[in-house]
N, C-alpha and C positions, 0 to 999 in steps of 0.2 A: 948489392949492398946488404950486409947482414943486419939483423935486428940489433938496435942499440938504443941507449938513452941519450937524448940530446935536449938542448934548450928549445923551448917552443918558439915558433915564429907566428907572425900575424896570420899567415895562410892556414895555420893549424886550427884556428878558433872553431870552425864548424865541426870538425872532428872531436875537439875537446868537449864541446857542448854535447855531442852525442854520447861521449863517455861519461860526462857528468850526469846526463839523463839516466844512463845505466846505473850509476852509483845511487842516484836518488831513488830509482825503482827498487834497487837492492835494499836500501835502508827502509823504505816504506813497507817492504815485504817482511822485515824483521819486526817493525814497530810502527803502528799507525800514527804515532806522534809525528813521523816524517811524511812530508807530502810526496806523492809520486810525481814523476817528471811532467805528466800531463796537466798537473795543477800549477805548474811554475811558468814564469815568463822567460822565454829564451833571451829576450833583450836584456833583462837584468843579469842573467848569467854572462852574456857577452860583455856587458859593461864591467862586471866584476873581473873577468879574465883580462880585459884590456887594461884595467887599473893595475892588476897584478904584474902584467908585462911591462908597464911603464915605471913601476916602483924600483928604487935602488935596494930596498930592504925586502924584496920578494923575488922568488925564483920559480918559474914554471917549467917543468921538465915533461917530456913525452917519451913514450915507447914508440920508436920508429920501426915499423916492420919492413921497410924497404920501399924502393921507388914504385909509385903507383898503387901502393897498398894503404889501407886505412891504418890509423894509429891504434896501438894496442893498450894504451894506458896513459895516465897523466898523474903528476904529483905537484903539489903546491907547497912551497916552503916560505916562511916569513921570519923576519927578525923584529923583535919589539922589546921595549922596556919591560922588565919584570916588575911584578907588584912590589911595593916597598917592603913587604914583610917576608920576602924570600931572599936567599943569599945571593944568587946571581943578579947582576945589574941588568943584563940583557938576556933574552932567551930566544932560542930557535923554536919554531912551531911548524909542525907538519899540518897544514890546514886542510888538505884534501889529498887523497891517494886512491887510485883505482887502476887495477890491471884486469883486462878481460880474461874470462876463464881460460880461453885457449892459449893465453900467454903466461899463465901462472906456472910457477915451478921452474922458470927459466932464469931466475936471478935478477929480474928487472927491479924489483923492490930493493934488493941488496945494492945494486949498482946506483940506483937513485939516492938511497940513503948515504952511500959513500960520497956521492957528489955533493949532497947537502952538507954532510959533515965537513968536507973540505972547505966549502963556502962559509959555513958557520965559523970554523976555526980561523979562517982568514979575516973574518969580521969580529973576532974576539969573543965569540959566543962559545960557551962550554956546557950548556944545558939545553936539551931539546925535549919538547913535550908534544904529545898528540892525544887525541880522544878517539876511543873506539867503543862501539856499543857493547855492553856486557853480554849480549846474546850472540854477537858475531864471533863465534869461536874460531872460525878459520882465520879471520883477521887478527884475533888476539894471538893465536899461535904464530902467525907470520911475523907480527911485530916483536914477539918474544924471541923468535929465532934471530932477529936483528939486534938483540941486546936491550930492547925496551923492557922496563919493569913497571908493574903497577905501583903507583904511589898515592893515589887519591881515588875516591869514589864520588860520583855525582849522583844526586838523588832528586826526585821531583815529586810534587804533590799535584794531583789533578782531581777534577770533579768534586770540589769541596763546596 
């Protein structure tokens, strides 16, 4: 079986948690605002993923590297009501996305986003948003290559 994007199955959860830990460690390496995986509870992540898999308004996709191999990435998409002050009634949201370094550059993010866009369109959603850390230049370039544009900046105040 060749590498592909597919919908996650319950048996994938341990692998997705491993990938989520890699994402957490990546984020904490960029900014100490984010906790490393070692400071997080695996059971909370498992509950979140189970909830995502059970919801009609959420879709969990994985990078399947073939029979007997570990997963190479995961993507979480959600649909929700938009804020009352924005034009769309409902929005798509890419809540999480991670592709292992060895699988990057193979088009998995593009294929996942195409799958999400098809699902969003079927659900009447015409706007998709996501968040990316301002210092994560590799991810910013990747999202821009998929057509995403910056539209808002988030700011924080700490140690006051």
